[in-house]
NUBAMAR-741075 format. One record per residue (C-alpha): residue in three letters; y negated, x, z. Coordinates in nm, 2 decimals. Each point is the difference from the previous one (the first is absolute). Layout:
BEGIN
{residuo:ala	yy:Y	xx:X	zz:Z}
...
% end
This chain:
BEGIN
{residuo:met	yy:-10.42	xx:11.19	zz:11.43}
{residuo:leu	yy:-0.04	xx:-0.37	zz:-0.04}
{residuo:lys	yy:0.03	xx:-0.18	zz:0.29}
{residuo:asp	yy:-0.09	xx:-0.35	zz:0.06}
{residuo:asn	yy:-0.14	xx:-0.12	zz:0.35}
{residuo:phe	yy:0.37	xx:-0.15	zz:0.04}
{residuo:gly	yy:0.15	xx:0.33	zz:-0.03}
{residuo:arg	yy:0.16	xx:0.02	zz:-0.35}
{residuo:ile	yy:-0.02	xx:0.28	zz:-0.20}
{residuo:his	yy:-0.11	xx:-0.08	zz:-0.40}
{residuo:asn	yy:0.19	xx:0.26	zz:-0.24}
{residuo:tyr	yy:0.08	xx:-0.24	zz:-0.31}
{residuo:leu	yy:-0.26	xx:-0.11	zz:-0.24}
{residuo:arg	yy:0.08	xx:-0.28	zz:-0.29}
{residuo:ile	yy:-0.27	xx:0.06	zz:-0.27}
{residuo:ser	yy:-0.05	xx:-0.31	zz:-0.22}
{residuo:leu	yy:-0.07	xx:0.17	zz:-0.35}
{residuo:thr	yy:-0.10	xx:-0.31	zz:-0.17}
{residuo:asp	yy:-0.01	xx:-0.40	zz:0.07}
{residuo:asn	yy:0.11	xx:-0.06	zz:-0.39}
{residuo:cys	yy:0.36	xx:-0.11	zz:-0.06}
{residuo:asn	yy:0.20	xx:-0.07	zz:-0.26}
{residuo:phe	yy:0.22	xx:-0.25	zz:0.13}
{residuo:arg	yy:-0.18	xx:-0.29	zz:0.20}
{residuo:cys	yy:0.27	xx:-0.08	zz:0.24}
{residuo:thr	yy:-0.14	xx:-0.38	zz:0.20}
{residuo:tyr	yy:0.00	xx:0.14	zz:0.35}
{residuo:cys	yy:-0.19	xx:0.32	zz:-0.07}
{residuo:met	yy:-0.26	xx:-0.16	zz:-0.24}
{residuo:pro	yy:-0.24	xx:-0.28	zz:0.04}
{residuo:gln	yy:0.02	xx:-0.12	zz:-0.32}
{residuo:glu	yy:0.07	xx:0.15	zz:-0.38}
{residuo:glu	yy:-0.33	xx:0.11	zz:-0.09}
{residuo:met	yy:-0.12	xx:0.19	zz:0.25}
{residuo:glu	yy:-0.34	xx:0.22	zz:-0.05}
{residuo:trp	yy:0.08	xx:0.39	zz:0.06}
{residuo:met	yy:-0.18	xx:0.24	zz:0.17}
{residuo:pro	yy:-0.26	xx:0.22	zz:-0.26}
{residuo:gln	yy:0.06	xx:0.35	zz:-0.06}
{residuo:ser	yy:-0.28	xx:0.06	zz:0.23}
{residuo:arg	yy:0.09	xx:-0.12	zz:0.27}
{residuo:leu	yy:0.34	xx:0.15	zz:-0.01}
{residuo:met	yy:0.03	xx:0.35	zz:0.18}
{residuo:ser	yy:0.06	xx:0.25	zz:-0.25}
{residuo:ala	yy:0.32	xx:0.25	zz:0.00}
{residuo:asp	yy:-0.30	xx:0.25	zz:0.09}
{residuo:glu	yy:-0.08	xx:-0.22	zz:0.30}
{residuo:ile	yy:0.37	xx:-0.08	zz:0.09}
{residuo:val	yy:0.09	xx:0.36	zz:0.00}
{residuo:glu	yy:-0.26	xx:0.08	zz:0.21}
{residuo:leu	yy:0.02	xx:-0.28	zz:0.28}
{residuo:ala	yy:0.35	xx:0.08	zz:-0.01}
{residuo:glu	yy:-0.04	xx:0.37	zz:0.06}
{residuo:val	yy:-0.24	xx:-0.15	zz:0.31}
{residuo:phe	yy:0.31	xx:-0.17	zz:0.18}
{residuo:val	yy:0.24	xx:0.24	zz:-0.01}
{residuo:glu	yy:-0.24	xx:0.21	zz:0.16}
{residuo:leu	yy:-0.02	xx:-0.26	zz:0.26}
{residuo:gly	yy:0.45	xx:-0.02	zz:0.04}
{residuo:val	yy:0.08	xx:-0.20	zz:-0.30}
{residuo:thr	yy:0.33	xx:0.12	zz:-0.08}
{residuo:lys	yy:0.10	xx:-0.31	zz:-0.21}
{residuo:ile	yy:-0.18	xx:-0.18	zz:-0.31}
{residuo:arg	yy:0.16	xx:-0.33	zz:-0.21}
{residuo:leu	yy:-0.23	xx:-0.05	zz:-0.35}
{residuo:thr	yy:0.01	xx:-0.39	zz:0.03}
{residuo:gly	yy:-0.20	xx:-0.27	zz:-0.25}
{residuo:gly	yy:-0.02	xx:-0.26	zz:-0.18}
{residuo:glu	yy:0.26	xx:0.23	zz:-0.22}
{residuo:pro	yy:-0.11	xx:0.34	zz:0.07}
{residuo:leu	yy:0.14	xx:0.11	zz:-0.33}
{residuo:val	yy:-0.26	xx:-0.23	zz:-0.17}
{residuo:arg	yy:-0.20	xx:0.21	zz:0.03}
{residuo:lys	yy:-0.11	xx:0.25	zz:-0.22}
{residuo:asp	yy:-0.05	xx:0.33	zz:0.15}
{residuo:ala	yy:0.30	xx:-0.05	zz:0.25}
{residuo:gly	yy:0.18	xx:0.27	zz:-0.13}
{residuo:asp	yy:-0.24	xx:0.24	zz:0.08}
{residuo:ile	yy:-0.02	xx:-0.16	zz:0.37}
{residuo:ile	yy:0.27	xx:0.04	zz:0.07}
{residuo:gln	yy:0.04	xx:0.36	zz:-0.17}
{residuo:arg	yy:-0.26	xx:0.11	zz:0.26}
{residuo:leu	yy:0.09	xx:-0.22	zz:0.28}
{residuo:gly	yy:0.36	xx:0.18	zz:-0.04}
{residuo:lys	yy:-0.17	xx:0.32	zz:0.07}
{residuo:leu	yy:-0.10	xx:-0.09	zz:0.34}
{residuo:pro	yy:0.24	xx:0.04	zz:0.34}
{residuo:val	yy:0.12	xx:-0.35	zz:0.00}
{residuo:glu	yy:0.30	xx:-0.22	zz:-0.06}
{residuo:leu	yy:-0.15	xx:-0.19	zz:-0.32}
{residuo:ser	yy:0.15	xx:-0.30	zz:-0.10}
{residuo:leu	yy:-0.08	xx:-0.34	zz:-0.25}
{residuo:thr	yy:0.06	xx:-0.37	zz:0.01}
{residuo:thr	yy:0.00	xx:-0.11	zz:-0.34}
{residuo:asn	yy:0.13	xx:-0.35	zz:-0.17}
{residuo:gly	yy:0.22	xx:0.29	zz:-0.21}
{residuo:ile	yy:-0.11	xx:-0.11	zz:-0.38}
{residuo:leu	yy:-0.16	xx:0.35	zz:-0.03}
{residuo:val	yy:0.20	xx:0.22	zz:0.16}
{residuo:pro	yy:0.15	xx:0.12	zz:-0.28}
{residuo:lys	yy:-0.30	xx:0.13	zz:-0.10}
{residuo:tyr	yy:-0.06	xx:0.19	zz:0.24}
{residuo:ile	yy:0.39	xx:0.10	zz:0.13}
{residuo:asp	yy:-0.06	xx:0.37	zz:-0.09}
{residuo:leu	yy:-0.37	xx:0.05	zz:0.19}
{residuo:leu	yy:0.12	xx:-0.21	zz:0.31}
{residuo:lys	yy:0.30	xx:0.28	zz:0.00}
{residuo:glu	yy:-0.24	xx:0.27	zz:-0.07}
{residuo:ser	yy:-0.24	xx:-0.08	zz:0.29}
{residuo:gly	yy:0.21	xx:-0.06	zz:0.27}
{residuo:val	yy:0.08	xx:-0.33	zz:0.05}
{residuo:lys	yy:0.33	xx:-0.09	zz:0.09}
{residuo:ser	yy:0.01	xx:-0.32	zz:0.15}
{residuo:ile	yy:-0.14	xx:-0.35	zz:-0.16}
{residuo:asn	yy:-0.07	xx:-0.35	zz:0.10}
{residuo:val	yy:0.08	xx:-0.25	zz:-0.33}
{residuo:ser	yy:-0.12	xx:-0.39	zz:0.09}
{residuo:leu	yy:0.30	xx:-0.27	zz:-0.11}
{residuo:asp	yy:0.01	xx:-0.27	zz:0.18}
{residuo:thr	yy:0.27	xx:-0.20	zz:-0.24}
{residuo:leu	yy:0.34	xx:0.15	zz:-0.16}
{residuo:asn	yy:-0.05	xx:-0.38	zz:-0.30}
{residuo:pro	yy:-0.17	xx:0.13	zz:-0.30}
{residuo:glu	yy:-0.15	xx:-0.37	zz:0.00}
{residuo:lys	yy:-0.12	xx:0.00	zz:0.32}
{residuo:phe	yy:-0.18	xx:0.30	zz:-0.03}
{residuo:lys	yy:-0.18	xx:-0.10	zz:-0.28}
{residuo:arg	yy:-0.09	xx:-0.28	zz:0.21}
{residuo:leu	yy:-0.15	xx:0.21	zz:0.27}
{residuo:thr	yy:-0.19	xx:0.29	zz:-0.18}
{residuo:arg	yy:-0.04	xx:-0.18	zz:-0.30}
{residuo:arg	yy:0.13	xx:0.19	zz:-0.22}
{residuo:asp	yy:0.33	xx:0.05	zz:-0.20}
{residuo:gln	yy:0.08	xx:0.34	zz:0.14}
{residuo:phe	yy:0.31	xx:0.03	zz:0.18}
{residuo:gln	yy:0.20	xx:0.25	zz:-0.17}
{residuo:gln	yy:-0.25	xx:0.23	zz:-0.02}
{residuo:val	yy:-0.06	xx:0.03	zz:0.38}
{residuo:trp	yy:0.38	xx:0.05	zz:0.04}
{residuo:asp	yy:0.03	xx:0.19	zz:-0.25}
{residuo:ser	yy:-0.23	xx:0.21	zz:0.19}
{residuo:ile	yy:0.13	xx:-0.03	zz:0.33}
{residuo:met	yy:0.30	xx:0.16	zz:-0.18}
{residuo:leu	yy:-0.17	xx:0.26	zz:-0.14}
{residuo:leu	yy:-0.13	xx:0.13	zz:0.34}
{residuo:leu	yy:0.33	xx:-0.01	zz:0.16}
{residuo:glu	yy:0.16	xx:0.20	zz:-0.30}
{residuo:glu	yy:-0.29	xx:0.26	zz:0.06}
{residuo:gly	yy:0.10	xx:0.03	zz:0.39}
{residuo:phe	yy:-0.31	xx:-0.20	zz:0.08}
{residuo:arg	yy:0.03	xx:-0.16	zz:0.36}
{residuo:val	yy:-0.06	xx:-0.37	zz:-0.11}
{residuo:lys	yy:-0.11	xx:-0.32	zz:0.23}
{residuo:ile	yy:-0.02	xx:-0.31	zz:-0.11}
{residuo:asn	yy:-0.27	xx:-0.25	zz:0.15}
{residuo:ala	yy:0.10	xx:-0.36	zz:-0.01}
{residuo:val	yy:-0.27	xx:-0.24	zz:0.14}
{residuo:ala	yy:0.23	xx:-0.27	zz:0.18}
{residuo:met	yy:-0.14	xx:-0.35	zz:-0.02}
{residuo:leu	yy:0.19	xx:-0.31	zz:0.06}
{residuo:gly	yy:0.13	xx:-0.20	zz:-0.24}
{residuo:gln	yy:0.02	xx:0.30	zz:-0.25}
{residuo:ile	yy:0.20	xx:0.31	zz:0.19}
{residuo:glu	yy:0.27	xx:-0.15	zz:0.16}
{residuo:asp	yy:0.24	xx:-0.09	zz:-0.31}
{residuo:glu	yy:-0.01	xx:0.40	zz:-0.09}
{residuo:leu	yy:-0.08	xx:0.15	zz:0.32}
{residuo:val	yy:0.45	xx:0.09	zz:0.00}
{residuo:asp	yy:-0.04	xx:0.13	zz:-0.39}
{residuo:phe	yy:-0.30	xx:0.24	zz:0.10}
{residuo:ile	yy:0.20	xx:0.11	zz:0.30}
{residuo:gln	yy:0.30	xx:0.08	zz:-0.24}
{residuo:leu	yy:-0.18	xx:0.21	zz:-0.19}
{residuo:thr	yy:0.05	xx:0.27	zz:0.25}
{residuo:lys	yy:0.38	xx:-0.01	zz:-0.05}
{residuo:lys	yy:-0.05	xx:0.21	zz:-0.32}
{residuo:tyr	yy:-0.33	xx:0.18	zz:-0.03}
{residuo:pro	yy:-0.23	xx:0.16	zz:0.30}
{residuo:leu	yy:-0.21	xx:-0.22	zz:0.03}
{residuo:his	yy:-0.23	xx:-0.08	zz:0.31}
{residuo:ile	yy:-0.06	xx:-0.42	zz:-0.02}
{residuo:arg	yy:-0.30	xx:-0.09	zz:0.22}
{residuo:phe	yy:-0.05	xx:-0.37	zz:0.06}
{residuo:ile	yy:-0.40	xx:-0.10	zz:0.13}
{residuo:glu	yy:-0.12	xx:-0.26	zz:0.15}
{residuo:phe	yy:-0.24	xx:-0.26	zz:-0.22}
{residuo:met	yy:-0.34	xx:0.18	zz:0.16}
{residuo:pro	yy:-0.32	xx:-0.21	zz:-0.04}
{residuo:phe	yy:-0.25	xx:0.13	zz:-0.21}
{residuo:gln	yy:-0.35	xx:-0.15	zz:-0.20}
{residuo:gly	yy:0.09	xx:-0.25	zz:-0.20}
{residuo:asn	yy:0.39	xx:0.05	zz:-0.02}
{residuo:ser	yy:0.06	xx:-0.34	zz:0.17}
{residuo:trp	yy:0.16	xx:0.11	zz:0.28}
{residuo:asp	yy:0.19	xx:-0.22	zz:0.26}
{residuo:ser	yy:0.19	xx:0.00	zz:0.30}
{residuo:lys	yy:0.27	xx:-0.23	zz:-0.16}
{residuo:lys	yy:0.04	xx:0.29	zz:-0.29}
{residuo:val	yy:0.11	xx:0.27	zz:0.22}
{residuo:leu	yy:0.37	xx:0.05	zz:0.03}
{residuo:thr	yy:0.07	xx:0.24	zz:0.31}
{residuo:ala	yy:0.18	xx:0.33	zz:0.03}
{residuo:gly	yy:0.24	xx:-0.22	zz:0.20}
{residuo:glu	yy:0.00	xx:-0.27	zz:-0.21}
{residuo:met	yy:0.14	xx:0.25	zz:-0.30}
{residuo:leu	yy:0.22	xx:0.16	zz:0.24}
{residuo:lys	yy:0.21	xx:-0.31	zz:0.06}
{residuo:ile	yy:0.02	xx:-0.08	zz:-0.36}
{residuo:ala	yy:0.11	xx:0.35	zz:-0.04}
{residuo:gly	yy:0.20	xx:0.02	zz:0.28}
{residuo:ser	yy:0.22	xx:-0.28	zz:-0.15}
{residuo:lys	yy:0.13	xx:0.20	zz:-0.33}
{residuo:leu	yy:-0.04	xx:0.38	zz:0.13}
{residuo:asp	yy:0.11	xx:0.17	zz:0.30}
{residuo:phe	yy:-0.22	xx:0.29	zz:0.05}
{residuo:lys	yy:-0.18	xx:0.23	zz:0.30}
{residuo:lys	yy:-0.35	xx:0.05	zz:0.11}
{residuo:leu	yy:-0.14	xx:0.36	zz:-0.06}
{residuo:thr	yy:-0.22	xx:0.20	zz:0.20}
{residuo:asp	yy:-0.33	xx:-0.05	zz:-0.10}
{residuo:lys	yy:-0.28	xx:0.31	zz:-0.05}
{residuo:pro	yy:-0.30	xx:0.02	zz:0.22}
{residuo:his	yy:-0.24	xx:-0.18	zz:-0.15}
{residuo:ser	yy:0.19	xx:-0.15	zz:-0.24}
{residuo:thr	yy:-0.11	xx:-0.40	zz:-0.11}
{residuo:ala	yy:0.36	xx:-0.07	zz:-0.06}
{residuo:lys	yy:0.24	xx:-0.09	zz:0.15}
{residuo:lys	yy:0.32	xx:0.16	zz:-0.21}
{residuo:tyr	yy:0.44	xx:-0.14	zz:-0.03}
{residuo:lys	yy:0.23	xx:0.12	zz:-0.16}
{residuo:val	yy:0.37	xx:-0.18	zz:-0.12}
{residuo:ser	yy:0.28	xx:0.28	zz:0.05}
{residuo:gly	yy:0.05	xx:0.20	zz:-0.29}
{residuo:tyr	yy:-0.26	xx:-0.09	zz:-0.21}
{residuo:ala	yy:-0.20	xx:0.26	zz:-0.18}
{residuo:gly	yy:-0.35	xx:-0.15	zz:0.13}
{residuo:thr	yy:-0.16	xx:-0.18	zz:0.26}
{residuo:phe	yy:-0.21	xx:-0.29	zz:0.04}
{residuo:ala	yy:-0.29	xx:-0.14	zz:0.26}
{residuo:phe	yy:-0.26	xx:-0.24	zz:0.09}
{residuo:ile	yy:-0.35	xx:0.09	zz:0.06}
{residuo:thr	yy:-0.13	xx:-0.25	zz:0.28}
{residuo:thr	yy:-0.37	xx:-0.02	zz:0.00}
{residuo:met	yy:0.03	xx:-0.38	zz:0.07}
{residuo:ser	yy:0.29	xx:-0.06	zz:0.22}
{residuo:glu	yy:-0.04	xx:0.32	zz:0.19}
{residuo:his	yy:-0.30	xx:0.24	zz:-0.03}
{residuo:phe	yy:0.07	xx:0.40	zz:0.04}
{residuo:cys	yy:-0.39	xx:0.10	zz:0.09}
{residuo:gly	yy:0.11	xx:0.17	zz:0.30}
{residuo:ser	yy:0.10	xx:0.25	zz:-0.21}
{residuo:cys	yy:-0.24	xx:-0.03	zz:-0.31}
{residuo:asn	yy:-0.08	xx:0.35	zz:-0.16}
{residuo:arg	yy:-0.16	xx:-0.09	zz:-0.34}
{residuo:leu	yy:-0.35	xx:-0.02	zz:-0.15}
{residuo:arg	yy:-0.09	xx:-0.20	zz:-0.33}
{residuo:leu	yy:-0.30	xx:0.16	zz:-0.23}
{residuo:thr	yy:-0.03	xx:-0.26	zz:-0.31}
{residuo:ala	yy:-0.09	xx:0.03	zz:-0.31}
{residuo:asp	yy:-0.40	xx:0.00	zz:0.06}
{residuo:gly	yy:0.03	xx:0.26	zz:0.29}
{residuo:lys	yy:-0.01	xx:-0.24	zz:0.31}
{residuo:ile	yy:0.22	xx:0.08	zz:0.30}
{residuo:lys	yy:0.23	xx:-0.27	zz:0.15}
{residuo:asn	yy:0.13	xx:0.04	zz:0.31}
{residuo:cys	yy:0.21	xx:-0.26	zz:0.00}
{residuo:leu	yy:0.22	xx:-0.18	zz:-0.30}
{residuo:phe	yy:-0.17	xx:-0.36	zz:0.14}
{residuo:gly	yy:-0.30	xx:0.17	zz:0.15}
{residuo:lys	yy:-0.35	xx:-0.15	zz:-0.13}
{residuo:asp	yy:-0.23	xx:0.33	zz:0.14}
{residuo:glu	yy:0.00	xx:0.25	zz:-0.33}
{residuo:leu	yy:-0.22	xx:0.25	zz:0.01}
{residuo:asp	yy:-0.17	xx:0.22	zz:-0.35}
{residuo:leu	yy:0.10	xx:0.32	zz:-0.04}
{residuo:leu	yy:-0.08	xx:-0.02	zz:-0.35}
{residuo:ser	yy:-0.34	xx:-0.05	zz:0.06}
{residuo:arg	yy:-0.04	xx:0.27	zz:0.27}
{residuo:leu	yy:0.21	xx:0.27	zz:-0.28}
{residuo:arg	yy:-0.25	xx:-0.09	zz:-0.29}
{residuo:asn	yy:-0.30	xx:0.05	zz:0.19}
{residuo:gly	yy:0.13	xx:0.36	zz:0.13}
{residuo:glu	yy:0.07	xx:-0.13	zz:0.34}
{residuo:glu	yy:0.26	xx:0.08	zz:0.25}
{residuo:val	yy:0.26	xx:-0.18	zz:0.01}
{residuo:arg	yy:0.20	xx:0.08	zz:0.34}
{residuo:ser	yy:-0.18	xx:-0.15	zz:0.20}
{residuo:leu	yy:0.04	xx:-0.34	zz:-0.19}
{residuo:ile	yy:0.35	xx:-0.01	zz:0.05}
{residuo:his	yy:0.01	xx:0.13	zz:0.34}
{residuo:glu	yy:-0.22	xx:-0.33	zz:0.04}
{residuo:ser	yy:0.22	xx:-0.19	zz:-0.16}
{residuo:leu	yy:0.30	xx:0.05	zz:0.22}
{residuo:ala	yy:-0.17	xx:-0.04	zz:0.31}
{residuo:lys	yy:-0.04	xx:-0.39	zz:-0.13}
{residuo:lys	yy:0.37	xx:-0.05	zz:-0.07}
{residuo:his	yy:0.16	xx:-0.30	zz:0.20}
{residuo:ala	yy:0.31	xx:0.00	zz:0.17}
{residuo:ile	yy:0.19	xx:-0.23	zz:-0.18}
{residuo:leu	yy:-0.03	xx:-0.18	zz:-0.35}
{residuo:gly	yy:-0.35	xx:0.13	zz:-0.07}
{residuo:gly	yy:-0.16	xx:-0.26	zz:0.27}
{residuo:gln	yy:0.01	xx:-0.26	zz:-0.25}
{residuo:phe	yy:0.30	xx:-0.19	zz:0.16}
{residuo:ser	yy:0.32	xx:-0.04	zz:0.27}
{residuo:ala	yy:0.31	xx:0.10	zz:-0.06}
{residuo:asp	yy:0.11	xx:-0.35	zz:0.07}
{residuo:tyr	yy:-0.05	xx:0.03	zz:-0.45}
{residuo:gln	yy:0.11	xx:-0.39	zz:0.01}
{residuo:leu	yy:-0.39	xx:-0.03	zz:0.18}
{residuo:thr	yy:-0.15	xx:0.17	zz:-0.24}
{residuo:gln	yy:-0.27	xx:-0.19	zz:-0.22}
{residuo:ala	yy:-0.06	xx:0.18	zz:-0.36}
{residuo:asp	yy:-0.30	xx:-0.15	zz:-0.08}
{residuo:lys	yy:-0.17	xx:0.16	zz:0.37}
{residuo:ile	yy:0.10	xx:0.36	zz:-0.14}
{residuo:glu	yy:-0.22	xx:0.24	zz:-0.17}
{residuo:asn	yy:0.14	xx:0.21	zz:-0.22}
{residuo:arg	yy:0.06	xx:0.14	zz:-0.36}
{residuo:ser	yy:0.24	xx:-0.15	zz:-0.23}
{residuo:met	yy:0.32	xx:0.23	zz:-0.01}
{residuo:ile	yy:-0.07	xx:0.18	zz:-0.34}
{residuo:lys	yy:-0.39	xx:0.07	zz:0.11}
{residuo:ile	yy:0.18	xx:0.19	zz:0.36}
{residuo:gly	yy:0.26	xx:0.18	zz:-0.15}
{residuo:gly	yy:0.26	xx:-0.11	zz:0.20}
% end
């Protein structure tokens, strides 16, 4: 069992397959031209599977693959197939571009839930945000996933001045489609120009939605990061991930493994322990996993307070989002 000093049991592992991506989202990457990790620093497919097996032995029951964009990795299919044989719930977060290429493999590997990152429904705004003109490909992939029976969540980063005029449009998608729209409060990471004034809180978004729609609060699952709502008679749901305005650290059950094999006990934590080097040296890694858990802070990686308005982004020690893996 993976338990920290606050009694939280960790059974959910997020594995980053790569720090590379075929998009250049402004809130994720510090700049257009980035230096990617050399292949020698990345976990190999064998190493990913071996470490995943250790985590499963220690009690992990859910694994989510992230990136960068996980599907840009050439051996992503092999990794997905092999992890799909483990006794876990396997899921994936993607920008959707390469979904058609992998759709059959995802089904065969037992993946049932896919998160697709999409911050706007406007093709021109999409181009500005991602620096890529591929909105239609992403939308087509979302429709394909629904047609093939996947549970699809859309992750939209909610930045003040960017999402307000589309908030209701996103929610209206759930009238016809069994989508699960999740609005994520803008979070601070290295190089993403975060400012507390750019945060649009869930409370503010609820007021916007409530001025146009009649909806009800749903019961959230244990360990859920999203506060869920539903418009009566609609096929899907919408939710808010309230990291900044109302953290959910008390029920955290997540660990992260970066593409270069470092364990992070918190998305915002600066502490990292090197599992990959120990594995490559032929040493056991279980004690290092437990050591990481023992260092986990009560809230927000110990880097800032629950009042996000007091947060000083330039004082936070962390990787950029794409180097963490979300």
